[in-house]
N, C-alpha and C positions, 0 to 999 in steps of 0.2 A: 579203581585197581585190577591188576591184571586176573586173568585166569589160565587154569592150566590145562592143556587139551586134553579130555579124556584118551585120545589113541596115541597120545603120547608113553603111554604104560605099557603099551601092547610087545614091546622089545624088551619091558625089563621082566623077569621071572616073577609069574604068581602071584601071590600076594605081596611077596615084598616092594616088588612092583609097585603093587597097589599101594602099598604101605608109604613110599616114599612120595607119588604126586600127592598122597593125601597132607602132608606136612609140605610141601610144597604149597597146596591150595590152600590150607590153612595158614600161613603165614601170608600169601596174599591180601587173605580176607582180614587182614588184621591180627590173629594171635598171635601170640609173643612167644607160645611154646605148646607142643605137643606131646603126649603119652599115651600107651593102652595098656590096659590091663585086662586080664580074666575076672566075670562077676563075683568068683569065689576066692578072690583076695583079700578080703576085708572082716574075715571073724573075730579075730579078734577085736579088732573095734568092734566089732558090735555089741560084743561080751563088755567092753570099756561102756558103752551108749545104754546099754539096757541098765547097767549101775548106776549110772547118773541119773536115770529116770528114777528110778526106786530110790536113790538120794532124795529126789524132791528137788534135786541143783536146780530143775530147765525151770524153777518158779510158775508163773501164772503160765508158760507157752506149751497149752495142751496138745496142741496140733504136732509138736513133739513126740508126748506121748501115745497119739493115735496110731494103730497099727505100727506097732514096733516091727512088726515081722516085714511088710515093706520096705523099711530102712535099713534093717542089719544085711540084708543081699539083695542085690540088685535084680536079683532072680524071682523076689516077694512082691516086687512093683511089676517086672516084665518077665514074666518064667522064659520066651522066647530069647533073652539076648545071648549074648556069646560073645561081646567082646564090649567093653565100655572105653571111649575114646576122652581123655580129659584137654581138655582145654583152657590156657592161660592167657591172660590180657594183662599188663603190669600199668597199674597206676602209681606208680611212686611222684612223690608229692617233690615238687622243684626246691623245697624247703625246709628248715628242721619244723615239723610239726608239733614241736613242744615246745617252740617259741612263745607262743601265743597264750603259754599260761603265768608268762608274766607281766600283760596287762588286763587286769583283774575288771577292768572297764568294760574290755570288748568279749565277744564270744567265742567260743573255741567248737570248732564243726568237726564231726574226726574228716578225715582226706577224703573217704571215699564220697563223702556227702555233698564235698563240695562242689562238684558237678553236675554235668546230666548223671540221670539213675541208669547205672548200669546194666540193669535188667535189661531193656527194652536194648539197648545194641547191640549186647552180647547174644540174646536170642537171635537176632537178626543176622549176625553173627554166622550161628549155630547153624538157623536153618541155611542156610544158603550152601554152608558147606554139606551137610547133609544132601540138601537134592542134588549136590555135584558128585558125592558118594551113592546115590542110587542109582544117576545115570550112567554113571561110571560102571560100577558095582552091583545089577539089581540084587536089593535086601531091603530088608523092613530096618526103620530107626525111631526113633525117636529123641526128642532134644530136652534139655532139661539145664535151668540158670538158679537156683538158689529159692525154686518155688514148687518141690515138689519133697517125698520122699526120700533123697538121695542125699548119701552122706559124700561129700564133693572132698572133703580132708583127706581123710581116708585112702579113698580114690586116686585123687591125685599124686599120695604118697607111693601108694600101689603102682601108678602109670609111672613113677621117675620124677615126676614137676618139684617135688620138694621133701620136707618131711614135716608133721606136727612137732611144733617146737614145744617147751614146758607149760607153754601161755596157752596151749590146743590146737593156735592157729598155723596155716602152711607158714613154711620157712624154705626159701627158697636159695640154693648157691646163688643164682645169678642175679636176683629179684628181689631179694630180702623178705620184707615181710608185705607187698606190695602186686598182689595178685589177684583176680577177678577168676573164680573159676567159673567153666561149662562145660556141660557135659554130653555125650552122642554115645545114646546106648543103638546097638547092631546086632543085628541076626548073623554077621558075618566072622567068620573066625581069620581074624587079622591078628600080625606079629604082637608080641608084648615086650613091654620093658618091663625090666628088672627091677622091683622098690628102690627108693631111695631108704640109705638109712639113716639114722638119726645122727647130727652134728652138733648133738647141743653143748656137750661134751660137761663140764663141771658147773659150766655158767648160769648163774641165776638172773640174769639181770631183769629178764619180764616181771619175773615174782616180786622181786624188791620193791619196783620202781610201784606197784599197783595201790593207788591212793587207800584203795578199800578192803585188803588181802582178799581177794576171790581164789585167790588158790590155793586151798585147804593142803595142797602138795603140790609136786612138780604133775604136770600133763592131767589134772584133776580142777575142774573148772565149776566153782559154786554160783551162778547166772544170777541169784538174787542178792549177789553184796557186786557184779559187775555193774560200773556206772553206763556201758552201752545198753544192756537191760534194765538199768533203771530209769533211763533218759527215755528210752524207744520204748520196747515191749510195756513196761508196766503202766498200767491207767492208771492206777490211784495217786496218792499222794506218794510223795520221795519221803522216804520211813528217814525219820528224825536224825536218825547216828550216822546217815551215810551224805546228810546235806553238804555239811563244811568240807568234805574231802571230795566233794563232786569241784568245788571249785565255779570257775568260767566255764566249764563243759556242759554246753546246750545240748549238744544230739552225737550223744558214741564217746569215744576213749581212743585216741591213739595210745597212749603211757607205754603199755608191754607191746606193744607194735614198736614203736620206735625205740626201744630201750636196744632193740637185740643187734648185736656186733654182726651180724649176718648183713647188715642193712651197709655195710661198708663199701659193698658191691653193687647195692641198687643202682638205679637207672632211676632215670625221671620222665614217667610215662608219656608215649607220644600221641598217643589220640587226644586231640584237641579237646573232643566233647566229656571228655571223663576230666580234661584240669579244671581247677578252680579256677572259679567265677571273682570278677574283682571283687564283686559287694559280698562274697560270701566270704573271703579268706582270714578278714578280722572286723566284723560285722559291731557296730557301738551296741549295748545293751539297750540304752535308752531309746534306739530307733527301733528298737525290734519290740522293746515293750507298747510300742504305740500302734503295732500291724491291727488290724480288725481283718475279720476273717476273709474279706476280698483283697487286701491289699498283702497280707498271708499267701495266698494262692497266686497271685499275681507272681511276688517276689521267689516261691517255690516252684517255680512251674518246671516241670520236667527232673525236679528234684525228688531224693528218695525221701527227704525231710519232711514233705509234704504230706506224708504218709499217718503221721501222728498226730494230723490236727493242729488246730491253733490253740485250742485248752491248752494239752498237754506241752506244746511246744511254748506258752507263755507260762505255765505251769515251771518248767526249767529256766527259763531268761530270769522268771523273780528267784529263784535259788541262786544263781548267778550273781543276781542285783545283790541279794543278802549277803553273799560271800565278798562283796566288789571292795569294801569297807571304802566308799564315795557314798560320804551322807547328802550329798544331789539328789544323787538317785532315789533316794526314800519317797520323793514326787512321783515318781515313776510308778512304784508299789503303792501308793496311799490312794492315785487314781484309782488303781486296780480293785483295788476293796472294793467296788460298786460293779464290779464285771459280773454279767452274764453266769461266769461257770464258778458252782462250789468250788473246784480245782483249783483254781485262779486265784479266786480270793483267796482262800487257806492258802496259797503261797505266798500273797501279797503282804499275808499277817505274818509269815513268819520272816519275808524279808525284813519289815518294817521292824520287828524286834532283836535285826543283827544291828540296824542301822541308827535309830532314832537314840535319842539322850534318853538315860533310863527313865528320868522324872514325866518327859514327855512320853515314851510308851507306855507304863506305867498308867498313866491319866487315860489314855488311849482305849487300853487295854478294860478297865473297869467301864468305863461310857461305854464300851460295846457289845460288853457280855450282861449289859443291861437292855441290849436289844435283841430282834430279830435274827435270830439266825438259824440254818439248817446246821445239822448235828456237826457236819464233818467240818466246818468254820467256824463253832463255838467250841470244837474240842482244839481246834488251833490256837485259838486266843486264851483259853485255857492252858496249854501247855507252855506257852510262849513265856519267856523270859529274856529283858533282856541284859545279857550277857554285861559282867565289870568291866566299867572302862581299865 
């Protein structure tokens, strides 16, 4: 990648020249868009965030509720910040991310998790850009990429990168739903962008497609009903009321993102490390169900999926197996009844309840309830009912 010569900005007037050079350097480093806002521009978003926490919509994500004053205003996190530089990297998919939902014996993995972990890639770029900025215009900086108390989406809207749609995610007129975000806080007073306006209009596509009705109203999300939350953040058994709706989604959900009409302007991402790996585009559920811990870690090296661990991963795979309608996959679930993890064993019980013939399953259930189980797995057996054919 090329770099902008800091001496090149000397002929340009003041901060405007620095702003132009900053944009050029950002694009040279691989960022697809950049905008700048003041730290005090997200007051209304902060109010909505506090309402979200008060409603309990964040579920078990206790880190969201911790020190909310640091999240609702950038100055709560760093009092010296004077400008917030928001940057985006396009990760647009090469094909329709919803097509995989028509292949029930294969796993649907959210687009963002099919390549390398974006945190590592973007943080390196942010640090490179921050070093350039400090060398060019002496100042203090801090960089963030989805790992600190930073409200990236409201700040991105304030910096004109896009707007928060009715599904609460960022939408870009140029890149649709597919932007990874990063932030640089700086003590410099840089020229600001005007906030982007909402272009959703009367459209409800993202709300209506949600399999679990996770949006109680436009612009409001109940994470406890969201498939991304249920398959990633949720550490326990997936609530029974949502299991059928999950389908073959084993990590995240792209439905509300993919449904957005603004994706007609989206472009395929240009960063090879963020592109889908061949082995993660449509992996067979049977293959995934056979992964031990070492094989799981090997397959998902550098992948964000690795962070949920093998037990939660197999929980998700077994829910998808139960939803597959493929009787042959019952053998994968039967084998995992002896897994060391109660979470995996409980999901295996549910999967068998969906796939075995009623008589066979009821016989297995009667025998199982006479054995020794921890409470969570016993409860799965008690609750399991083979649906009528």
